[in-house]
Backbone as a printed PyTorch tensor [residue, N CA C, xyz], in Angstrom:
tensor([[[ 92.2410, -15.2930, -72.8860],
         [ 93.3430, -13.9730, -72.6430],
         [ 92.8580, -12.8850, -71.8670]],

        [[ 91.3740, -12.5540, -72.4270],
         [ 90.6260, -11.6330, -71.6100],
         [ 90.6820, -11.8290, -70.1910]],

        [[ 90.2570, -13.0880, -69.9200],
         [ 90.0030, -13.2080, -68.3700],
         [ 91.2460, -12.9770, -67.5310]],

        [[ 92.3490, -13.3200, -68.2710],
         [ 93.6300, -13.2410, -67.2360],
         [ 93.8710, -11.6460, -67.2070]],

        [[ 93.8530, -10.8780, -68.2720],
         [ 94.0840,  -9.5610, -68.2220],
         [ 93.0990,  -9.1170, -67.2970]],

        [[ 91.7690,  -9.3450, -67.2700],
         [ 90.8430,  -8.9610, -66.5710],
         [ 91.4780,  -9.1590, -64.8760]],

        [[ 91.9450, -10.4470, -64.4740],
         [ 92.5140, -10.7170, -63.3290],
         [ 93.5880,  -9.8120, -62.8690]],

        [[ 94.5050,  -9.7420, -63.7790],
         [ 95.5360,  -8.8130, -63.4610],
         [ 95.1430,  -7.2900, -63.1870]],

        [[ 94.2420,  -6.9420, -63.7770],
         [ 93.7100,  -5.5620, -63.5840],
         [ 93.0310,  -5.5890, -62.2670]],

        [[ 92.2070,  -6.6740, -61.9470],
         [ 91.3500,  -6.4780, -60.9820],
         [ 92.0000,  -6.7380, -59.4160]],

        [[ 93.4220,  -7.6080, -59.4900],
         [ 94.2650,  -7.7390, -58.5380],
         [ 95.0300,  -6.3730, -58.0880]],

        [[ 95.4030,  -5.6030, -59.2570],
         [ 96.1030,  -4.4400, -59.0580],
         [ 95.2150,  -3.5360, -58.4790]],

        [[ 93.9940,  -3.5010, -58.7260],
         [ 92.9880,  -2.6830, -58.4730],
         [ 92.5430,  -2.7140, -57.0270]],

        [[ 92.4250,  -4.0530, -56.5030],
         [ 92.2710,  -4.3540, -55.2340],
         [ 93.3680,  -4.0150, -54.3200]],

        [[ 94.6930,  -3.7810, -54.8140],
         [ 95.7740,  -3.8350, -54.0890],
         [ 95.5300,  -2.3150, -53.7410]],

        [[ 95.5160,  -1.1270, -54.8950],
         [ 95.2040,   0.0790, -54.4990],
         [ 94.3530,   0.5540, -53.8280]],

        [[ 92.8380,  -0.1360, -53.7440],
         [ 91.8740,   0.1030, -53.0360],
         [ 92.3170,   0.0430, -51.5080]],

        [[ 93.2010,  -1.1610, -51.3640],
         [ 93.7430,  -1.2240, -49.7500],
         [ 94.2460,  -0.2020, -49.2250]],

        [[ 94.8630,   0.7750, -50.1440],
         [ 95.6550,   1.7530, -49.4730],
         [ 94.8650,   2.8480, -49.4130]],

        [[ 93.6090,   3.0260, -49.5840],
         [ 92.7820,   3.9750, -49.4400],
         [ 92.6240,   4.3140, -48.1680]],

        [[ 92.1840,   5.7090, -47.8130],
         [ 91.9670,   6.2000, -46.4500],
         [ 90.7060,   5.4240, -45.5710]],

        [[ 90.7550,   5.1970, -44.7600],
         [ 89.6570,   4.3730, -43.7290],
         [ 89.5050,   2.6980, -43.8000]],

        [[ 90.0330,   2.2700, -44.8600],
         [ 90.0780,   0.7850, -44.8000],
         [ 90.8970,   0.2550, -43.5600]],

        [[ 92.1030,   0.6820, -43.5020],
         [ 93.1670,   0.3850, -42.3980],
         [ 92.9360,   1.1930, -41.3270]],

        [[ 92.0960,   2.1700, -41.0720],
         [ 92.0280,   3.1890, -40.1320],
         [ 92.3820,   4.3280, -40.3530]],

        [[ 92.1720,   5.0880, -39.5970],
         [ 92.4590,   6.6740, -40.0190],
         [ 93.9910,   6.9390, -39.9490]],

        [[ 94.4440,   6.3190, -39.1310],
         [ 96.0130,   6.5880, -38.6570],
         [ 96.9250,   5.9250, -39.7460]],

        [[ 97.4730,   6.5980, -40.5810],
         [ 98.5690,   5.8390, -41.4910],
         [100.0800,   6.1320, -41.2180]],

        [[100.5270,   4.8220, -40.6280],
         [101.9230,   5.4610, -40.0960],
         [102.7790,   4.3830, -41.0000]],

        [[104.1780,   4.4700, -40.7400],
         [105.3060,   3.7680, -41.4620],
         [104.7140,   2.3520, -41.4660]],

        [[104.3750,   1.8530, -40.3510],
         [104.2590,   0.4430, -40.4590],
         [103.2510,  -0.1560, -41.1930]],

        [[102.1310,   0.6710, -41.2390],
         [100.9830,   0.2170, -42.0020],
         [101.2070,   0.1020, -43.5080]],

        [[102.0250,   1.2380, -44.0310],
         [102.2780,   1.4710, -45.4510],
         [103.2510,   0.0910, -45.8660]],

        [[104.1980,   0.0380, -44.8270],
         [105.0900,  -1.4950, -45.2250],
         [104.2420,  -2.6950, -45.4770]],

        [[103.4170,  -2.7490, -44.5330],
         [102.3540,  -4.0450, -44.4230],
         [101.8620,  -3.9000, -45.8260]],

        [[101.2000,  -2.9550, -46.2830],
         [100.4840,  -2.6940, -47.6270],
         [101.3390,  -2.8760, -49.0250]],

        [[102.4310,  -2.3250, -48.7520],
         [103.4280,  -2.6320, -49.8790],
         [103.7870,  -4.1500, -49.7730]],

        [[103.9500,  -4.8310, -48.7820],
         [104.3850,  -6.2820, -48.7540],
         [103.2250,  -6.9560, -49.5420]],

        [[102.1000,  -6.5920, -49.1640],
         [100.7170,  -7.2900, -49.9900],
         [100.6740,  -7.0840, -51.2580]],

        [[100.8820,  -5.8160, -51.6820],
         [100.9370,  -5.5590, -53.2210],
         [101.9510,  -6.5240, -53.6480]],

        [[103.4720,  -6.6100, -52.9820],
         [104.4720,  -7.2720, -53.7320],
         [103.8180,  -8.8740, -53.7840]],

        [[103.2990,  -9.3690, -52.8190],
         [102.7930, -10.7380, -52.7830],
         [101.7800, -10.6960, -53.8520]],

        [[100.8240,  -9.8550, -53.9930],
         [ 99.7980, -10.0080, -55.0830],
         [100.4710,  -9.9860, -56.6160]],

        [[101.6340,  -9.0480, -56.5560],
         [102.2280,  -8.9580, -57.8950],
         [103.0570, -10.4340, -58.3160]],

        [[103.5610, -11.0920, -57.2350],
         [104.0500, -12.3940, -57.5510],
         [102.9300, -13.4150, -57.8140]],

        [[101.6770, -13.2390, -57.0800],
         [100.5280, -14.2740, -57.6660],
         [100.3370, -13.9320, -59.2750]],

        [[100.3020, -12.7660, -59.6150],
         [ 99.8850, -12.3970, -61.0700],
         [100.9680, -12.8170, -61.8030]],

        [[102.2470, -12.9090, -61.5250],
         [103.3190, -13.4840, -62.7290],
         [102.6830, -15.0950, -62.6230]],

        [[102.1980, -15.6500, -61.9260],
         [101.7040, -16.9850, -62.2850],
         [100.6880, -17.0970, -63.2800]],

        [[ 99.7430, -16.1740, -63.0200],
         [ 98.6800, -15.8370, -64.0190],
         [ 99.4930, -15.5210, -65.4780]],

        [[100.4910, -14.7790, -65.3330],
         [100.9650, -14.3350, -66.6330],
         [101.5030, -15.4780, -67.2160]],

        [[102.1420, -16.4630, -66.6780],
         [102.7290, -17.7150, -67.3060],
         [101.4780, -18.6400, -67.7970]],

        [[100.6570, -18.5790, -67.0850],
         [ 99.4260, -19.4280, -67.4700],
         [ 98.7190, -18.9560, -68.5950]],

        [[ 98.6260, -17.5130, -68.5520],
         [ 98.2970, -16.9320, -70.0790],
         [ 98.9680, -17.1420, -71.1720]],

        [[100.3500, -17.3590, -70.9600],
         [101.3170, -17.2810, -72.0670],
         [101.2200, -18.8650, -72.7020]],

        [[100.8810, -19.9030, -71.6990],
         [100.7240, -20.9960, -72.1800],
         [ 99.2360, -21.2030, -73.1160]],

        [[ 98.4000, -20.6130, -72.6910],
         [ 97.2270, -20.7640, -73.2130],
         [ 96.8110, -19.8900, -74.3570]],

        [[ 97.7640, -18.9430, -74.9230],
         [ 97.6360, -17.8670, -75.9360],
         [ 97.2810, -18.6650, -77.2610]],

        [[ 96.4230, -17.9140, -77.9770],
         [ 95.9400, -18.5480, -79.0620],
         [ 97.0510, -17.9010, -80.0830]],

        [[ 97.8320, -19.1470, -80.6310],
         [ 98.8980, -18.8700, -81.7670],
         [ 98.4470, -18.4850, -82.9870]],

        [[ 97.3470, -18.4550, -83.4870],
         [ 96.8070, -18.1640, -84.5490],
         [ 96.3820, -16.7280, -84.8820]],

        [[ 96.2430, -16.0870, -83.5550],
         [ 95.4880, -14.6350, -83.5650],
         [ 96.6350, -13.7360, -84.2230]],

        [[ 95.8080, -12.8860, -84.7350],
         [ 96.2740, -11.9280, -85.6640],
         [ 97.1850, -10.6840, -84.6830]],

        [[ 96.6220, -10.4600, -83.4710],
         [ 97.3670,  -9.3240, -82.6270],
         [ 97.5800, -10.4020, -81.3470]],

        [[ 98.7860, -10.1770, -81.0940],
         [ 99.3230, -11.0460, -79.6720],
         [ 99.8090, -10.4120, -78.8020]],

        [[ 99.1400, -10.6340, -77.4950],
         [ 99.4740,  -9.8450, -76.2350],
         [101.0330, -10.1500, -75.8550]],

        [[101.8530,  -9.0990, -75.3330],
         [103.2000,  -9.2810, -75.2860],
         [103.4450,  -9.3570, -73.7600]],

        [[103.4650, -10.7010, -73.3090],
         [103.6850, -11.1790, -72.2830],
         [105.0450, -10.9190, -71.6350]],

        [[106.0990, -10.9620, -72.4180],
         [107.5890, -10.9400, -71.8450],
         [107.4190,  -9.2790, -71.3430]],

        [[106.9740,  -8.2640, -71.9300],
         [106.8400,  -6.5770, -71.6610],
         [106.1860,  -6.6480, -70.3410]],

        [[104.9820,  -7.4720, -70.3330],
         [104.0450,  -7.0590, -69.0990],
         [104.9490,  -7.8140, -67.8080]],

        [[105.5430,  -8.9800, -68.0400],
         [106.2550,  -9.6350, -66.9530],
         [107.5670,  -8.8360, -66.3770]],

        [[108.1930,  -8.1220, -67.6700],
         [109.3550,  -7.1040, -67.3640],
         [108.8350,  -5.8670, -66.5290]],

        [[107.7250,  -5.3130, -66.6780],
         [106.9090,  -4.3440, -66.1760],
         [106.8610,  -4.5960, -64.5430]],

        [[106.3030,  -5.6530, -64.6280],
         [105.5950,  -6.0790, -63.0490],
         [107.1660,  -6.6180, -62.1960]],

        [[108.0180,  -6.7540, -62.8640],
         [109.4040,  -7.1030, -62.1940],
         [109.9470,  -5.9490, -61.7390]],

        [[109.8450,  -4.8280, -62.4910],
         [110.6130,  -3.7060, -62.2230],
         [109.6510,  -2.8800, -60.8910]],

        [[108.4530,  -2.9900, -61.0550],
         [107.5330,  -2.6300, -60.1390],
         [107.9150,  -3.4040, -58.7730]],

        [[107.8970,  -4.6190, -58.8110],
         [108.1370,  -5.4590, -57.8840],
         [109.7110,  -5.0920, -56.9600]],

        [[110.5720,  -4.9600, -57.9700],
         [111.8180,  -4.4040, -57.6560],
         [111.8550,  -3.2180, -56.6790]],

        [[111.1300,  -2.2970, -57.1960],
         [111.1680,  -0.9940, -56.3910],
         [110.6250,  -1.0410, -55.0360]],

        [[109.4820,  -1.8760, -55.0080],
         [108.6750,  -2.2270, -53.8870],
         [109.7050,  -2.7560, -53.0080]],

        [[110.3710,  -3.8140, -53.1630],
         [111.1680,  -4.6590, -52.3910],
         [112.3670,  -3.9380, -51.9660]],

        [[113.0070,  -2.8610, -52.6780],
         [113.9380,  -1.9820, -52.2350],
         [113.4730,  -1.0540, -51.2550]],

        [[112.1280,  -0.8270, -51.4820],
         [111.7060,   0.3980, -50.5860],
         [111.6480,  -0.3450, -49.1450]],

        [[111.0600,  -1.6990, -49.2000],
         [110.7800,  -2.4920, -47.9740],
         [112.1430,  -2.6540, -47.1870]],

        [[113.1470,  -3.0700, -48.0540],
         [114.2730,  -3.2430, -47.4230],
         [115.1280,  -2.0470, -46.2880]],

        [[115.0010,  -1.0190, -47.4600],
         [115.6900,   0.1420, -46.5680],
         [115.1350,   1.4930, -47.4470]],

        [[114.2970,   2.2280, -46.7840],
         [113.9690,   3.4700, -47.6700],
         [115.1270,   4.2880, -48.0850]],

        [[115.2270,   4.7390, -49.0810],
         [116.2720,   5.6430, -49.6510],
         [115.8000,   7.0600, -49.7540]],

        [[116.3640,   7.9230, -48.9870],
         [115.9780,   9.3310, -49.1440],
         [116.3750,  10.1490, -50.4310]],

        [[117.4170,   9.3960, -50.8860],
         [118.3400,  10.0690, -52.0260],
         [117.6240,   9.9170, -53.4940]],

        [[117.4440,  10.8190, -54.2500],
         [116.9790,  10.5130, -55.6380],
         [117.6230,   9.5560, -56.4700]],

        [[116.8450,   8.8540, -57.1850],
         [117.5130,   7.8150, -57.9070],
         [116.9530,   7.6590, -59.2750]],

        [[117.4730,   7.2250, -60.0640],
         [117.2440,   6.8350, -61.6010],
         [116.1620,   5.8910, -61.5490]],

        [[114.9440,   6.1560, -62.0290],
         [114.0440,   5.2000, -62.4290],
         [113.8120,   4.3930, -63.6540]],

        [[113.7350,   3.2920, -63.6440],
         [113.7640,   2.4690, -65.0200],
         [112.5750,   2.8870, -65.6920]],

        [[112.3230,   3.0020, -67.0250],
         [111.1760,   3.4240, -67.5650],
         [110.5560,   1.9700, -67.8100]],

        [[108.9980,   2.0510, -67.7250],
         [108.4550,   0.6960, -68.0790],
         [108.2540,   0.6530, -69.6710]],

        [[108.0170,  -0.5250, -70.2890],
         [107.8210,  -0.8610, -71.3770],
         [106.4190,  -0.1800, -72.0890]],

        [[105.7400,  -0.8190, -71.3490],
         [104.1800,  -0.3720, -71.5200],
         [103.4980,  -0.7150, -72.7700]],

        [[104.4330,  -1.3440, -73.7550],
         [103.7790,  -2.0280, -74.9170],
         [103.4120,  -3.3130, -74.7850]],

        [[101.9420,  -3.6200, -74.6690],
         [101.5940,  -5.0020, -74.3310],
         [101.0560,  -5.8580, -75.6130]],

        [[100.8350,  -5.0010, -76.9540],
         [100.4080,  -5.8070, -78.0640],
         [101.5600,  -5.7140, -79.0910]],

        [[101.7800,  -7.0090, -79.7360],
         [102.8780,  -6.9630, -80.7740],
         [102.2290,  -7.0130, -82.2200]]])
């Protein structure tokens, strides 16, 4: 379980590092942002596969259990937001769904 959690964190970190200044050049334009967000969406989809694998391999006898459904839900909320932005950026304020954030049962 620790390995899967580490992989999730590593993938999210690598996606955020890719967005830092200088890696994709000094000119940040709308097109580059969309490419980066599409890559983050792709990586989050790959993380979902890891989550399913972790859920299959979890230790049933463990006293503290990781809450995979909440993690999947939160990643889906994030992916949905990215996908909505990629489809058509909305300039109007909107209500944001809160993340569950509680990953230990």
